[in-house]
C-alpha positions, 0 to 999 in steps of 0.5 A, spaced: 471 570 491 475 567 496 469 563 499 469 560 492 477 558 492 476 555 499 470 551 497 474 548 491 480 547 495 475 543 500 472 539 495 479 537 492 481 535 498 475 531 500 475 527 493 483 525 495 481 522 502 475 518 499 478 515 493 485 514 496 486 507 499 492 503 502 495 496 500 497 493 507 501 487 508 500 483 514 506 479 518 506 472 518 510 466 520 510 463 513 514 467 508 521 469 508 524 476 508 527 475 501 520 472 498 516 479 501 522 483 498 522 480 491 514 480 491 514 488 493 519 489 487 515 485 482 508 486 484 508 493 487 514 496 483 518 498 489 526 499 489 530 494 493 531 498 499 524 501 499 522 493 499 527 491 505 524 497 509 517 495 508 519 488 510 522 490 516 516 494 518 511 488 517 516 484 521 516 489 527 509 492 527 505 486 524 503 490 518 505 496 513 502 500 508 506 498 502 502 502 497 497 508 496 492 509 490 485 508 488 482 501 488 483 500 481 490 500 481 491 496 488 486 491 487 491 487 482 497 488 486 493 485 492 491 479 488 498 478 486 501 478 493 495 474 495 497 469 490 504 469 492 501 467 499 502 474 502 496 476 507 495 483 503 488 487 504 486 494 502 484 499 507 
């Protein structure tokens, strides 16, 4: 019986790993901090502090995973960020 439980846990973990994607924003020399912060609040529903932290990470590290989820949830956010001139990709 313990083998079945272990197998079920492994299957659940594998599904989560396969379907979980990250929405990543890349740094550029065009967009202002305020524009990126405002976009994260409006598009990704971040709190202001979270959006500010992500923006600083983008600035210093060149990129930041700003949202995790499945493709159906992340794709409209990526499109909206791209329409705002922000370089965002799903990985």
